[in-house]
N, C-alpha and C positions, 0 to 999 in steps of 0.2 A: 235367213228368212227361218227362221225353223216354227215360227209360229202357227199361225193359221192364213189364210191367203182371203186376202185385201181388194176393191178399186182401188183401192191405193196403189198395195206395191203394180198394177196393171198399167198405173198408171205412170209408175215409172216405170216399167222395163217399155214403154211404149217410148215414153223420152229415149231409151239409149237404142230402140233400135231403130231412130228420126235418122232420115236418113238413108238408112244399113239396109232394112230389109226397105221392101217395094211396099208399097197399099193399093193392093190385088184389084183391080177392075173388077166390075158388078157385067154378069150379059145375062140382057133377058131374050126369050122368043115368043113369038107372039104359037106355033104351033105348039111348045110345052106348055101356054097356060092353055089351053087348048085339048091339048090329051089329059090333063091335071086336075081340069075346071076346079083350078087358082090363077092366084097372080103372084108369079114364082119370081124369088132374083136369087141369082146362081154367084156363089162368094172365089173368085174363083182363083187358089191356091197355088192351080197347075199353073201359075205362072208369073211364083215366086223364088227368089232365088234356090240352086234347086230344085227346081217344079216341086217346092212342097215346102205347107207349110212348120213345117218339124224346124226347116234353118230360123223361125223367132223363136222360139224357146231355146235351141242350140244353142244362141247366138245370147243369148241376156244371162244365162246361166256361163257359155264363158268369158262373159266379161266380168264378174261376180266373181270367178276364179281368180281372176290377174287381178283386178286395181284389189281384192280385201291382198293382197297379196302370196294367196295359198298354192300356190305350185305354176311352175312353165308349161304343165304337160293337160291336158283330158284325156278321159276313158272313157269309155265307153261300152255297151254290148249290144248291135243292131247290123238285120241283114238287108237293109232298105236307107226310111227318108230319113231319118234321124240319126242316120254314120254320116249323110252325104251331105248334111246340113252341120254334123259339128267339127265334120273333115272343114266342107271351106268357112266353119267360124274359126275356126285350129288360127290355119293358114290367115285372113284380118286380121285378128290380135297377135300373131306370130306369139304362137303354141306349138307345142308337139301334142297332137295330136295320136289317138290310140284307136283306132275301133277291132271289136273284135266280130268278129263275122260267124254264128251258129250256120250248119247247113239245111233246110236247103236257101240258098239264093241265089237270086237271079245273075251271071254273069255283067251282065249292064252295071246294075249296079255294086257292086264289089267294083267295078273297072272305075265308077265315077266317083266310089270315096277313095280310090289309093292316085284321082288323076288331081283329089284337090291337096297332095301332099298326104296325105293324111299313112298312117303305120297299123294298113289293112292287113289283119292278120284272121284266114277261115283256120276255124274250130271243129268238129265233129258234130254234135250234143251243144245244148244249153250246161250240161254240167261244167263237160269240159271250157266254156265258156266264161261262166263266171269262179273257175279256178283260177287261170288266165288272168283275168280282170284283179282277181286281190293279188297276185304277183308285180301286177302294172302297175299297181298303186301304190303297193308298199316299194317296187323297185324303183320304181321312174318317179315316186313320189308327186305322183296324179291323181286328179279332181277328180271322181264320178261325175258324169252328169247324167242322168237316165233317163231311157230314152219319154216315161210319163209321168210318173209318180215323185220327182221333184218340185217340188214350191217352186222355184229362180223358171222354170221351163213349162209348168203351168201358167200361170203371169204370164211369159213369153206368147202363148197363144190363146190367151183372154185379149191381146192386143186385134185376133182378127174382130171381136164383136164391138168396141170401140170404133171402128172400122165400121162394119157393117149399120151400126144404127146411124151412124153417122151421113154416110150413103143412102139410107136408104127408110124413108120419115114412116108412121103410121105402120111396123110392121108388129107381124101378129104374129108368127111362129118361126121357130127353125129348126131347120132336120142339121144332123153332124153324123159321124159314123160312129160310131166308141171300139177299139180293140182295148190299150190299157186303161185311156178313159182322160188323159189326159189335156187335150183339147177341149172334150165336150167341160171341163171341168172348166177351164178353164174361159169357157166360151158362160155358162151356167152362174157361176160369178161376176160375172160385170156386167148379165144381166141382168139380172134381177136386183144389182145396185140401182140401174139406171132406169130399168123398165120392170115395175114385181112381177107385169103382166104377160107378160114372154112366156108363149110356151117354147119348151124345147122338149125333143125327142130326139133319143136317141137311135141310131139304125145300126140294122147286126146282125151278121150273115147266122140262117140257121144254121149249118155247116159249123157254129162255133161258138154260140148260143150260152156263152159264160154269163153276162151284165145282166140277163135276164135275171137267172137262178142267183148270181149276190143278188144284186138287189130286193129277191121273192125274199131272199134268207137271212139277207146282214149280214152278209158276213162270205170273204172271197172264195167263190164255189171254181180252182181251174179247171182249167179246159186237157188232159191229157193228148188227145189226139184229135186235133181240130179238122174237120177239114172243107176245105172253101177255096180258094182263085182268091179272096180280098186276107192277098200274103202281110197286111198291114195290122190285119183286123186278127191277130192269133193270137194273139196275150190276152192274160185273166189282169183281169183290175190291180190299183194296189192298193194300198192300206190309209194313201189317201185320197185318192182320186175316190171311191167306192162310196165314203161319207159325203160326197159331198155330191156326186149323183141321186142321192137316195136321197138329201136332204130337195133337189130340187127339179130335178127330169123332170115330166110332166108323163111318161111313161118311152114302150120302147118295141119299133116297130123288126119284125122279123121280116128276115129277106131270102126269096131261097135263091142254087146258082143258076138257075134257066132270067129269074130278073135278075141277076147283074150282069151276066151278058146280054139282056134284054137294054139294059139302063144304055153298056156303054156303048152297044152301036144304038139306040137315038142318039147319043150325047155327039159320036164320030158321025152321024149319015147327017143331021138334021140341027144339032147346035152347030158342029163342026167344029170340036170340042174335042183330044185325046185326052182320055179318064182314066186314072187307075183300077183294078176291081173292086181296093176299097172306098170312092169316088161313086164310083156308083152305087154303092148299096142306098146315099146319101139321098140318091135321086131315085129310088128305086118302087117307092113310095107314091110317089107324086105322081109315074107312070101305072101302078095299078088300082090310081082315085082312090087314094085313103080317104074312109069318106070323114076322117073328123081334121081334111086341109083342104075341104072341098070351097069355094068361096072365100077365100084364108087367101091374104097375103105372106108367103113362104118365101125368107132366103135361107137357101144350101148352101153348103159349104162343101165344095168340091176340093179337097185335100191336098191328093198329087199325084198330077199327069208322067211321071217314071216309066212309060210302059213302051214298047216296043209297037204299036202298033197289027202289022205285019207278019212279024213274028209270033204274035200274040194270040190270034186267031188260027197262024194256021197248026198250030198246037192244041186249039182247043180241036179244030178240027181233023186234027188226028187222034184224041182221043177221044 
């Protein structure tokens, strides 16, 4: 799949994922609605296999690698959820997975990747990771599955929107976090094929606000030193995702680190949901009563829940 990504590709991904990925539930809460002055529907990808939406795209791309006879091994660079998703996908498909994990990373996510049977290798930085990736592709004849800038991965993530629109009628707005843009690209393509009037907002940390600058300048603006708790959003947009988001996004909401922590606390204490900082970025605009969302029917993609909350809050207090 080298051309444009379409609804047809996303529908094919849904058929491939049927019975493999979970149809994740929608959660609502009256206190959230009251706080946001909106009717809010939380799409809980925290309950997806491996605890993150990333499994969808990783599995769909890995199936492509296997069925086309391209490789018996897959490889990627990931310090988090994409690595976990690809590790499980490879295990289910009897493929060898090579996950290169650049620093910084959490021990919990490293261990989760290794426990799926993947070859997990830690390296010092992204430059070293890129070098090792090329070696593995050459030596192992591995198929590279990029974390977000891959049409197959984007199509897999787009299946979330298919589910959301079937689960909730008359949806007006969708919020999702943006890092590399693979998730939002899939959401945008599916949404605007099925409901052209749906408003889609990206949510981005102030400490890693490269996507908003990339869209303003219509070129990829790298963020050399991102400073945010939302580790999954520290990446820059890709050459595939930028034009998709440029065409489809309504706007971007920027979120402070304090708002991320507030949203995580609200999710844990009020919603009884443990969410990663990256997920909290998409919840924060509602908690501050963003005027554009008031009175609307709003869907929020909670992207992942792979965080040890006790350790997380302890580390925040220490810092």
